[in-house]
C-alpha positions as CSV (number, residue, x, y, z in Angstrom):
1,M,0.0,0.2,-0.1
2,Q,1.6,3.3,-1.1
3,A,2.1,6.1,1.6
4,V,-0.8,9.3,1.6
5,N,0.7,11.9,0.8
6,L,-0.5,14.5,3.8
7,E,0.5,17.7,2.5
8,G,-2.3,20.0,2.1
9,Q,-4.9,17.2,3.0
10,T,-8.1,18.0,5.5
11,P,-9.3,15.2,7.2
12,G,-12.7,14.7,5.4
13,R,-10.9,14.0,2.6
14,L,-7.9,11.8,4.1
15,F,-10.5,9.7,5.4
16,L,-13.0,9.4,2.3
17,L,-9.6,8.1,0.3
18,I,-9.0,6.0,3.3
19,F,-12.7,4.4,3.1
20,I,-14.1,4.1,-0.3
21,P,-12.5,2.1,-1.4
22,V,-12.1,-0.6,1.1
23,A,-15.9,0.2,1.7
24,L,-16.5,-0.8,-2.2
25,L,-14.1,-4.1,-1.2
26,I,-16.6,-4.9,1.7
27,L,-19.4,-4.1,-0.2
28,G,-18.2,-6.9,-3.4
29,G,-17.1,-9.1,-1.0
30,A,-20.9,-9.1,0.8
31,W,-22.4,-9.4,-2.6
32,Y,-20.3,-12.5,-3.3
33,V,-20.8,-14.3,-0.1
34,A,-24.5,-13.6,-0.7
35,H,-24.8,-14.7,-4.1
36,E,-22.8,-18.1,-3.6
37,R,-25.0,-18.6,-0.5
38,Y,-28.3,-18.6,-2.9
39,Q,-26.5,-20.6,-5.0
40,S,-25.7,-23.5,-2.3
41,E,-29.0,-22.8,-1.1
42,M,-30.7,-23.6,-4.9
43,A,-28.6,-26.5,-5.5
44,L,-29.9,-28.4,-2.1
45,V,-33.2,-27.1,-3.1
46,K,-32.6,-28.1,-7.5
47,S,-32.0,-31.7,-5.5
48,D,-34.5,-31.7,-2.9
49,E,-37.1,-31.5,-5.8
50,V,-35.2,-34.3,-7.6
51,S,-35.7,-36.5,-5.2
52,K,-39.3,-35.8,-4.3
53,V,-40.3,-36.1,-7.8
54,V,-38.3,-39.6,-8.7
55,M,-40.6,-40.7,-5.0
56,G,-43.6,-40.1,-6.9
57,V,-42.3,-42.5,-10.1
58,M,-41.2,-44.7,-8.0
59,R,-44.2,-44.8,-6.2
60,L,-46.4,-44.7,-9.1
61,D,-44.1,-47.5,-10.7
62,D,-44.9,-50.0,-7.7
63,E,-48.8,-49.4,-7.5
64,L,-48.9,-50.8,-11.0
65,H,-46.6,-53.7,-11.2
66,D,-49.6,-55.9,-8.9
67,P,-52.2,-55.4,-11.9
68,L,-49.9,-56.3,-14.4
69,A,-49.4,-59.5,-12.4
70,H,-52.5,-60.3,-12.1
71,L,-54.0,-59.8,-15.2
72,R,-51.3,-62.1,-16.8
73,T,-52.2,-64.6,-13.8
74,L,-56.2,-64.6,-14.9
75,A,-55.0,-64.9,-18.4
76,A,-52.9,-68.6,-17.8
77,K,-56.0,-69.5,-15.4
78,P,-57.1,-73.2,-16.1
79,A,-60.8,-72.1,-16.0
80,L,-60.4,-69.2,-18.6
81,A,-59.1,-71.8,-20.6
82,R,-61.6,-73.8,-20.2
83,A,-64.3,-71.3,-20.7
84,L,-62.7,-70.1,-24.4
85,D,-63.3,-73.7,-25.9
86,G,-66.9,-73.7,-24.6
87,A,-66.5,-76.5,-22.2
88,S,-69.5,-76.7,-19.8
89,G,-69.1,-74.7,-16.4
90,G,-66.2,-72.8,-17.8
91,A,-67.7,-69.6,-17.2
92,G,-69.2,-70.3,-14.1
93,E,-65.6,-71.3,-13.0
94,L,-64.5,-68.3,-14.6
95,E,-66.9,-66.3,-12.5
96,T,-65.9,-67.6,-9.3
97,E,-62.1,-66.6,-10.0
98,F,-63.0,-63.0,-11.0
99,A,-64.6,-62.9,-7.7
100,R,-61.5,-64.4,-6.2
101,L,-59.5,-61.7,-7.2
102,L,-62.5,-59.1,-6.5
103,T,-62.5,-60.3,-2.7
104,F,-58.8,-60.1,-1.9
105,Q,-57.6,-56.9,-4.2
106,T,-60.5,-54.2,-3.1
107,S,-58.6,-51.8,-5.4
108,Y,-60.6,-53.7,-8.6
109,D,-63.6,-52.3,-9.6
110,K,-64.6,-54.6,-12.5
111,V,-63.3,-58.5,-14.3
112,R,-64.9,-59.0,-17.7
113,W,-64.4,-61.5,-20.3
114,I,-65.2,-59.7,-23.8
115,D,-65.7,-61.9,-26.7
116,E,-64.2,-61.8,-30.1
117,T,-67.6,-59.9,-30.7
118,G,-67.5,-57.0,-27.8
119,R,-69.9,-59.2,-25.6
120,E,-69.5,-59.2,-22.1
121,R,-69.1,-63.1,-21.6
122,V,-68.2,-63.0,-17.6
123,R,-68.4,-59.6,-15.4
124,V,-68.0,-59.5,-11.6
125,N,-68.3,-56.3,-10.4
126,L,-67.1,-55.0,-6.2
127,I,-69.6,-53.6,-5.2
128,D,-69.4,-51.9,-1.7
129,G,-66.5,-54.2,-1.3
130,Q,-68.6,-57.2,-1.9
131,A,-67.6,-58.9,-5.3
132,R,-70.7,-59.8,-7.2
133,A,-71.5,-61.1,-11.0
134,V,-73.9,-59.8,-13.5
135,S,-76.7,-61.8,-14.8
136,S,-76.6,-62.9,-18.3
137,S,-79.3,-60.2,-18.5
138,Q,-77.5,-57.7,-17.6
139,L,-74.0,-58.4,-19.9
140,Q,-73.5,-55.0,-22.2
141,V,-72.1,-55.1,-25.9
142,V,-69.2,-52.6,-25.8
143,A,-67.7,-53.3,-29.2
144,E,-67.4,-49.7,-29.8
145,R,-65.3,-49.1,-27.0
146,N,-61.9,-47.9,-27.5
147,Y,-60.3,-50.3,-25.1
148,F,-61.9,-53.1,-26.6
149,R,-61.1,-52.6,-30.1
150,E,-57.2,-51.6,-29.3
151,A,-57.1,-54.5,-27.6
152,M,-58.6,-57.0,-30.6
153,Q,-55.5,-55.6,-32.3
154,L,-52.9,-57.2,-30.3
155,N,-51.3,-60.1,-30.5
156,P,-51.2,-62.7,-27.5
157,G,-48.8,-62.1,-24.6
158,Q,-49.5,-58.4,-25.2
159,I,-51.1,-55.8,-22.9
160,Y,-53.0,-53.0,-23.2
161,V,-52.8,-49.8,-20.9
162,S,-55.8,-47.4,-21.1
163,P,-55.6,-43.8,-20.7
164,L,-56.4,-42.8,-16.6
165,D,-59.7,-41.4,-16.8
166,L,-62.8,-41.0,-15.5
167,N,-65.3,-43.8,-15.3
168,T,-68.5,-43.1,-17.3
169,E,-71.4,-44.9,-18.0
170,Q,-73.9,-44.4,-21.2
171,G,-71.4,-41.4,-21.7
172,K,-71.9,-39.8,-18.5
173,V,-68.9,-39.2,-15.8
174,D,-70.0,-40.8,-12.6
175,L,-71.0,-38.2,-10.0
176,P,-68.6,-38.8,-7.3
177,P,-65.4,-39.0,-10.2
178,K,-64.3,-42.6,-10.1
179,P,-60.3,-42.4,-11.5
180,M,-60.1,-45.4,-14.0
181,L,-57.4,-47.3,-15.5
182,R,-57.8,-50.5,-17.8
183,L,-55.6,-53.4,-18.8
184,A,-56.8,-55.7,-21.0
185,T,-54.9,-59.0,-23.3
186,P,-55.9,-60.5,-25.9
187,L,-57.1,-64.2,-25.5
188,A,-57.6,-67.3,-27.7
189,D,-58.9,-70.9,-27.3
190,T,-56.5,-74.1,-27.8
191,R,-57.0,-74.2,-31.6
192,G,-55.2,-70.6,-31.7
193,R,-58.4,-69.3,-32.3
194,P,-59.3,-65.4,-31.2
195,R,-62.0,-65.2,-28.2
196,G,-62.1,-61.3,-27.1
197,V,-60.1,-60.0,-24.3
198,L,-59.7,-60.0,-20.5
199,L,-60.1,-56.7,-18.9
200,L,-59.4,-55.9,-15.5
201,N,-60.8,-52.0,-14.3
202,V,-58.6,-50.6,-12.1
203,A,-59.9,-48.0,-9.4
204,A,-57.1,-45.6,-9.8
205,A,-57.9,-43.5,-6.5
206,N,-56.4,-45.6,-4.5
207,L,-52.9,-45.3,-6.8
208,L,-53.6,-41.8,-6.7
209,D,-53.9,-41.3,-2.9
210,A,-50.9,-43.5,-2.5
211,F,-48.7,-41.0,-4.5
212,T,-50.2,-38.0,-2.7
213,K,-49.1,-40.2,0.3
214,S,-45.6,-40.6,-1.4
215,L,-44.8,-37.0,-1.7
216,V,-45.1,-35.9,2.3
217,D,-44.2,-32.3,2.5
218,A,-44.5,-32.1,-1.6
219,R,-48.1,-32.2,-1.7
220,D,-48.8,-28.8,-2.2
221,H,-46.4,-28.4,-5.5
222,V,-45.9,-31.6,-7.2
223,A,-49.0,-32.9,-9.3
224,L,-49.4,-35.9,-11.9
225,V,-50.1,-35.1,-15.4
226,N,-51.2,-37.0,-18.8
227,S,-49.0,-36.7,-22.0
228,D,-51.4,-34.4,-23.3
229,G,-50.6,-31.9,-20.3
230,Y,-53.9,-32.5,-18.3
231,W,-53.9,-32.7,-14.6
232,L,-54.8,-36.1,-13.0
233,R,-54.5,-35.3,-9.3
234,S,-52.6,-32.0,-7.8
235,S,-53.2,-29.2,-5.0
236,D,-56.0,-27.3,-6.4
237,G,-58.4,-30.3,-7.0
238,D,-60.4,-28.0,-9.2
239,D,-57.6,-28.2,-11.9
240,A,-57.9,-32.3,-12.1
241,W,-59.5,-34.0,-14.9
242,G,-60.0,-30.8,-16.9
243,F,-60.2,-33.2,-20.1
244,M,-63.5,-35.0,-18.5
245,L,-64.8,-32.2,-16.9
246,G,-65.5,-30.1,-19.8
247,K,-62.6,-27.4,-18.9
248,P,-60.1,-27.5,-22.0
249,Q,-57.9,-24.5,-20.1
250,A,-57.5,-26.2,-16.8
251,S,-54.0,-27.6,-18.2
252,L,-50.8,-27.3,-17.8
253,A,-49.7,-27.1,-21.0
254,S,-52.1,-24.1,-21.7
255,R,-51.4,-22.7,-18.8
256,H,-47.4,-22.8,-18.6
257,P,-46.6,-23.2,-22.6
258,A,-43.3,-22.7,-22.2
259,A,-42.4,-25.4,-19.1
260,W,-45.0,-27.8,-20.7
261,K,-42.5,-27.0,-24.1
262,A,-39.5,-28.0,-22.1
263,M,-41.1,-31.4,-20.6
264,T,-42.3,-32.3,-24.3
265,A,-38.7,-31.7,-25.3
266,I,-36.8,-34.6,-23.0
267,P,-38.3,-37.8,-20.7
268,A,-37.0,-36.2,-17.3
269,G,-35.4,-32.4,-16.5
270,Q,-35.2,-29.4,-14.5
271,V,-35.8,-25.6,-15.9
272,E,-35.8,-22.3,-13.7
273,L,-38.1,-20.4,-16.1
274,G,-39.6,-17.4,-15.3
275,D,-43.0,-18.7,-13.9
276,G,-40.5,-20.3,-11.6
277,L,-38.4,-23.8,-11.1
278,W,-39.6,-27.0,-12.7
279,T,-38.9,-30.3,-12.6
280,W,-40.1,-33.6,-14.2
281,S,-39.8,-37.3,-14.9
282,T,-42.0,-39.4,-17.0
283,V,-43.6,-42.7,-15.8
284,Y,-44.0,-45.2,-18.3
285,P,-46.5,-48.3,-17.1
286,L,-45.1,-50.9,-19.0
287,K,-41.6,-49.2,-18.9
288,Q,-40.6,-52.7,-16.8
289,E,-41.9,-55.2,-20.2
290,S,-40.4,-56.6,-22.5
291,G,-41.4,-56.5,-26.7
292,G,-44.0,-58.1,-25.5
293,A,-45.8,-55.0,-24.6
294,T,-48.1,-52.6,-26.6
295,P,-46.5,-49.5,-28.6
296,S,-49.1,-47.2,-27.5
297,I,-48.6,-47.2,-24.0
298,P,-49.8,-44.0,-22.4
299,A,-47.1,-42.1,-20.0
300,W,-47.6,-40.0,-17.3
301,L,-45.5,-37.2,-16.0
302,V,-44.8,-36.3,-11.8
303,V,-44.0,-32.6,-12.2
304,G,-43.0,-30.3,-9.2
305,H,-43.2,-26.5,-9.8
306,L,-41.9,-24.1,-6.9
307,G,-43.7,-20.9,-7.9
308,P,-41.0,-17.3,-8.3
309,Q,-42.4,-16.3,-4.8
310,R,-40.6,-19.1,-3.2
311,L,-37.6,-18.5,-5.1
312,D,-37.3,-14.8,-4.1
313,L,-38.1,-15.9,-0.8
314,I,-34.8,-18.4,-0.5
315,R,-32.6,-15.0,-2.6
316,Q,-34.0,-12.7,0.3
317,E,-32.6,-15.2,3.3
318,A,-29.6,-15.4,1.7
319,W,-29.3,-11.5,2.0
320,P,-30.0,-10.1,5.1
321,A,-27.2,-11.8,7.8
322,V,-24.5,-11.4,4.8
323,L,-26.1,-7.4,4.4
324,N,-25.7,-7.0,8.7
325,V,-22.0,-8.1,8.5
326,A,-21.2,-5.8,5.8
327,V,-22.8,-2.5,7.5
328,L,-21.6,-3.6,10.9
329,V,-18.1,-3.9,9.3
330,L,-18.1,-0.8,7.4
331,S,-19.2,0.9,10.2
332,V,-16.6,-0.5,12.5
333,F,-14.0,0.1,9.7
334,A,-15.4,4.1,9.3
335,F,-14.8,4.5,12.6
336,L,-11.1,3.2,12.2
337,S,-11.1,5.3,9.0
338,A,-12.1,8.3,10.9
339,W,-9.6,7.9,13.5
340,L,-6.7,7.2,11.4
341,A,-7.5,10.3,9.6
342,R,-7.3,12.8,12.5
343,A,-4.1,10.0,13.8
344,L,-2.3,11.1,10.3
345,I,-2.7,14.5,10.0
346,G,-1.6,15.1,13.7
347,R,0.8,13.1,14.0
348,Y,2.5,12.7,10.4
349,L,5.7,10.7,12.1
350,A,3.2,7.8,12.7
351,V,2.0,7.5,8.8
352,A,4.2,4.3,8.4
353,D,3.1,2.8,11.2
354,G,-0.6,3.5,10.2
355,V,-0.5,2.1,7.3
356,R,1.6,-1.6,8.2
357,A,-1.8,-2.2,10.3
358,H,-3.7,-1.3,7.8
359,A,-2.5,-4.0,5.7
360,D,-2.2,-6.5,8.4
361,A,-5.9,-5.8,9.0
362,E,-6.8,-6.1,5.2
363,N,-4.5,-9.7,5.0
364,A,-6.0,-10.7,8.2
365,K,-9.3,-10.1,7.1
366,R,-8.9,-11.3,3.4
367,M,-8.0,-14.5,5.0
368,C,-10.8,-14.4,7.3
369,E,-13.0,-14.4,4.7
370,V,-11.3,-17.4,2.6
371,L,-11.4,-19.3,5.7
372,E,-15.2,-18.6,6.1
373,R,-15.9,-19.8,2.2
374,F,-13.9,-22.9,3.0
375,H,-16.0,-23.8,5.9
376,L,-18.9,-22.9,4.4
377,V,-17.9,-25.3,1.1
378,V,-17.0,-28.4,4.0
379,E,-20.1,-27.4,6.0
380,A,-22.6,-27.6,2.5
381,N,-21.1,-30.1,1.1
382,A,-24.1,-33.4,0.8
383,N,-21.2,-35.9,1.1
384,G,-19.0,-37.0,3.6
385,L,-15.7,-35.5,3.8
386,L,-12.9,-36.7,6.2
387,V,-9.3,-36.2,6.7
388,V,-6.5,-38.6,8.4
389,N,-3.3,-37.6,9.1
390,Q,-0.1,-40.7,9.1
391,R,-1.3,-41.6,12.4
392,G,-4.9,-42.4,11.4
393,R,-6.5,-40.0,13.6
394,I,-9.3,-38.3,12.3
395,V,-8.4,-34.2,12.1
396,M,-11.7,-33.1,10.2
397,A,-14.9,-34.0,9.4
398,N,-17.6,-32.3,7.6
399,P,-21.6,-32.5,9.4
400,A,-22.7,-34.3,6.0
401,L,-20.3,-37.6,7.3
402,E,-21.3,-37.3,10.9
403,R,-25.0,-37.8,10.3
404,M,-24.0,-40.5,7.7
405,F,-22.3,-42.7,10.8
406,G,-24.8,-41.1,13.4
407,H,-21.6,-39.3,15.6
408,P,-22.4,-36.1,17.5
409,S,-21.1,-33.0,16.0
410,G,-17.5,-32.5,16.5
411,S,-17.2,-36.3,18.7
412,L,-15.1,-37.5,15.9
413,V,-11.7,-35.3,15.9
414,G,-9.0,-37.3,17.3
415,K,-10.3,-40.3,16.7
416,P,-8.8,-43.2,15.2
417,M,-10.5,-43.8,12.1
418,E,-11.5,-47.2,12.2
419,V,-14.1,-46.6,14.2
420,L,-16.1,-45.8,11.2
421,L,-15.4,-49.4,10.2
422,P,-17.3,-52.7,11.0
423,E,-15.6,-54.0,13.8
424,A,-15.0,-57.4,12.2
425,L,-12.3,-55.0,9.7
426,R,-10.7,-53.1,12.5
427,H,-8.2,-55.0,13.5
428,G,-6.6,-55.6,9.7
429,H,-7.3,-52.0,8.6
430,A,-4.4,-50.8,10.1
431,A,-2.0,-52.6,7.9
432,L,-3.9,-51.8,4.5
433,R,-3.8,-47.9,6.1
434,D,0.3,-48.5,6.2
435,G,0.5,-49.6,2.6
436,Y,-1.8,-46.5,0.8
437,L,0.3,-44.0,3.1
438,A,4.0,-45.8,1.7
439,N,2.8,-44.7,-1.7
440,P,-0.1,-42.5,-1.5
441,A,-2.2,-41.6,-4.7
442,S,-5.6,-40.5,-5.7
443,R,-7.9,-43.4,-5.9
444,P,-10.6,-45.0,-5.0
445,M,-10.8,-46.9,-2.1
446,G,-11.0,-50.7,-2.0
447,L,-10.8,-51.6,-5.3
448,G,-12.8,-54.8,-6.9
449,R,-14.1,-55.2,-3.0
450,E,-17.8,-53.9,-1.6
451,L,-16.8,-51.3,0.9
452,T,-19.2,-51.1,4.3
453,G,-19.3,-48.6,7.0
454,Q,-20.9,-48.8,10.3
455,R,-22.6,-46.4,12.1
456,L,-22.7,-45.4,15.8
457,D,-25.3,-47.3,16.9
458,G,-23.5,-50.5,15.3
459,S,-25.3,-50.4,11.7
460,Q,-23.9,-51.2,8.8
461,F,-24.5,-49.7,5.3
462,P,-22.5,-50.1,1.7
463,V,-20.3,-47.2,1.0
464,E,-18.0,-45.7,-1.7
465,I,-14.8,-43.6,-1.0
466,S,-12.5,-41.6,-2.7
467,L,-8.8,-41.0,-1.6
468,S,-7.0,-37.8,-2.6
469,P,-2.9,-37.4,-0.3
470,F,-2.4,-33.6,-0.2
471,T,0.5,-32.0,2.1
472,E,-0.3,-29.1,5.0
473,N,3.3,-27.9,7.1
474,G,4.8,-30.4,5.6
475,Q,2.6,-33.5,7.1
476,L,1.1,-36.0,5.2
477,L,-2.9,-36.4,5.6
478,V,-5.4,-38.2,3.1
479,D,-8.9,-36.4,2.4
480,A,-11.6,-39.3,1.8
481,V,-14.7,-38.5,-0.2
482,V,-17.2,-40.8,1.0
483,V,-20.9,-41.7,0.1
484,D,-23.4,-43.4,0.9
485,I,-24.6,-46.3,-2.0
486,T,-27.9,-48.2,0.0
487,A,-30.3,-46.5,-2.8
488,R,-27.8,-47.9,-5.5
489,K,-27.6,-51.1,-4.3
490,Q,-31.3,-51.5,-2.9
491,A,-32.0,-50.4,-6.9
492,E,-30.0,-53.3,-8.6
493,N,-31.4,-55.7,-6.3
494,R,-34.9,-54.5,-7.3
495,L,-33.5,-55.3,-11.0
496,R,-31.9,-58.5,-10.4
497,Q,-35.0,-59.8,-8.8
498,R,-37.3,-58.7,-11.5
499,E,-34.6,-60.2,-14.4
500,A,-35.3,-63.6,-12.3
501,H,-38.9,-63.2,-12.4
502,L,-38.8,-62.5,-16.2
503,A,-36.4,-65.7,-16.8
504,M,-39.2,-67.7,-14.4
505,L,-42.0,-66.3,-16.6
506,V,-40.5,-67.4,-19.8
507,D,-39.3,-71.0,-18.4
508,S,-43.1,-72.2,-16.9
509,H,-44.6,-70.6,-20.5
510,P,-46.5,-73.7,-21.3
511,E,-45.9,-73.0,-25.4
512,G,-42.5,-73.0,-26.7
513,L,-41.0,-70.2,-27.1
514,L,-37.6,-69.5,-29.1
515,V,-35.7,-66.1,-29.5
516,V,-33.1,-65.8,-32.3
517,D,-30.6,-63.4,-33.5
518,G,-30.1,-61.6,-36.3
519,T,-28.2,-63.8,-37.6
520,G,-30.4,-67.2,-37.3
521,R,-28.5,-68.1,-33.9
522,I,-30.8,-69.3,-31.3
523,E,-30.7,-66.8,-28.1
524,I,-32.8,-68.4,-26.0
525,A,-35.3,-71.7,-25.3
526,N,-37.4,-72.3,-22.9
527,P,-38.3,-76.0,-21.6
528,A,-41.4,-76.4,-23.6
529,A,-40.0,-75.8,-26.9
530,E,-36.8,-78.3,-26.1
531,A,-39.4,-80.5,-25.1
532,L,-41.4,-80.2,-28.7
533,L,-38.3,-80.9,-30.3
534,G,-36.7,-83.7,-28.0
535,Y,-33.5,-81.7,-27.0
536,E,-32.1,-81.6,-23.0
537,R,-32.8,-78.5,-21.4
538,G,-29.5,-76.0,-22.5
539,E,-29.7,-77.7,-25.9
540,L,-31.3,-75.7,-28.2
541,A,-29.4,-72.5,-27.2
542,G,-26.7,-71.1,-29.4
543,L,-27.6,-73.6,-32.6
544,E,-29.0,-72.3,-36.1
545,A,-32.3,-72.1,-36.3
546,A,-32.1,-73.7,-39.6
547,D,-31.3,-76.9,-38.3
548,L,-34.3,-76.9,-36.5
549,L,-36.4,-76.6,-39.9
550,H,-37.4,-79.6,-42.0
551,E,-35.8,-79.8,-45.6
552,G,-39.3,-79.4,-46.7
553,D,-39.7,-75.5,-45.5
554,G,-35.6,-74.7,-47.0
555,Q,-34.2,-71.6,-46.6
556,G,-37.3,-69.5,-47.0
557,H,-39.1,-70.1,-43.9
558,P,-40.7,-66.5,-41.9
559,L,-38.4,-67.7,-38.6
560,L,-35.3,-67.1,-41.0
561,D,-37.0,-63.5,-41.8
562,P,-35.1,-60.9,-40.6
563,A,-37.8,-58.9,-40.6
564,P,-40.6,-61.7,-40.3
565,P,-44.7,-61.1,-40.7
566,R,-46.6,-61.0,-37.4
567,G,-49.2,-64.1,-37.5
568,E,-49.3,-67.7,-36.8
569,H,-47.5,-69.3,-39.9
570,S,-47.2,-73.4,-40.6
571,L,-43.3,-74.9,-39.6
572,L,-42.4,-78.4,-40.3
573,G,-39.6,-78.7,-37.6
574,R,-36.7,-81.5,-36.8
575,H,-36.9,-83.3,-34.1
576,K,-33.3,-84.1,-32.5
577,D,-34.1,-87.8,-33.8
578,G,-34.2,-86.9,-37.3
579,S,-38.1,-87.7,-37.5
580,T,-40.6,-84.0,-38.5
581,V,-42.9,-82.2,-36.1
582,K,-45.9,-80.3,-36.9
583,L,-45.6,-77.3,-35.5
584,S,-48.0,-73.3,-35.9
585,V,-45.6,-70.7,-35.3
586,N,-46.5,-67.4,-34.1
587,L,-43.7,-64.4,-35.3
588,A,-43.2,-61.1,-33.7
589,R,-40.1,-59.0,-34.4
590,F,-38.2,-57.0,-31.5
591,S,-35.1,-55.0,-30.2
592,D,-32.9,-54.8,-27.4
593,G,-29.7,-52.8,-26.9
594,G,-29.6,-51.9,-31.2
595,Q,-29.5,-55.4,-32.0
596,A,-33.0,-57.2,-33.7
597,Y,-34.7,-60.5,-32.5
598,T,-36.8,-62.5,-33.0
599,Q,-39.7,-64.1,-30.9
600,A,-40.9,-67.6,-32.2
601,T,-44.1,-69.0,-30.3
602,L,-44.0,-72.9,-30.9
603,R,-47.5,-75.0,-30.6
604,P,-47.6,-79.2,-31.5
605,R,-50.2,-78.4,-34.7
606,S,-52.7,-81.1,-36.2
607,G,-52.9,-82.5,-39.5
């Protein structure tokens, strides 16, 4: 800092020369700190909004799982097969199966078998908690209903999911309104003739209530909308079902066109616009299904909206504390500047000492600001941060890590880092730690192993740890970033369970199933297919599909076509013992990971 020439200076002018530059610096620093604080708060808010929206999506996925499973279970019931074949008493047995489902699953409204002409053949309603079969005189013809027409266009095994809407009777919405979701699958008798559809009406009020409950404290600003932008569940009940209740303008698409344009561009995202912060994710009712699902599946969006008033409140909360500190610092510095100006004028010989003191105060102030910003960054970090010295003692742990391991604030400092490990691993960890300190490097910890942390209460949970060595004042320290991966592990377990369930469904299918890749090689064959062709378990996988064709079918059979026509085809199969097997085959094409596949459903053919 240059010395001030006191010749000709007045106390007021000298005060301004000292005070104004530093005051501007303090104000600039205050603005920066407040801005950083606001950005940090917004990052937390955005992350929280994503979590709430994802929670709603996961709850809807869970609620849709059982109805889809029950529909498939009903479709596989022997009573249904007998009814489709016209067996004596078959309809009565089917009524019993339908009634049993509704008795134990009160979230369903009705179950129906509708024949290929569109006439209801068996229908059981749930009325006041009781399953009641509808007499033949009251059965209706629903051939013109969209759900019947679209379901009849599907292939066996495919599922139709209707839009989520309000139930109507004779063209009028039921009062009080009853949200309804319809699931259907086409049916065929044992000779492969179309026999209509199996239809399950899901009373969606329970599904929507479960969705609302999962939002907890976000019910006032997270909603569910359909693919046309109409609210299905909203904090403002008057906005819901506008497309059914004669309110075409009561939609998110109409009231917030900019936000809706962003939502229709990508399935999930977050954007801040003039009308607030929008967070959304798309729900696909059959996203877990295979290529057997219908291509016209409706989609819903879980949408979170924080209005500009809430964002302004967050912005306003970031300023008062910073401004108070800035005013206090300015006041103190103004007093010091006035005192310094008078001292400089009165004691010219003390100028050098005064300038040095001022420089030291500035350096200390800047250091405090740097330390304060560093402290704010560490405190606000959502991941666990840990610093350990060469003796394995904890020298710093942020609040996120203390909460993660259930330790009181400040209680970890000075303790060995092994207190965070399961007791069975503590004894041997010292050698691993010493080995790392002998050759420190930035890397993930425990490559190839699953790492586990232990909370203060003894409970254990999976973690990921990244290590970064650094030196401070000649001392080697290690910075560890700890992430709780419990949620990810749970998601992986659910995925493995679903894959195992799908494999079980394929293996237990009563008809032969083959999956052939684009080169004509068999990828999957279920036990029923192996039995039809005389092969042992696992022998068909890897064989060429052409090897299963009798010479009479040649290379021109649709099974070998990279783009096979849908529908049923005749096939002269070659048994393992060389004999000819007459088969009927239904073909369907699907893609997985960019690879084209053909699915073949085999059944014996007479004549």
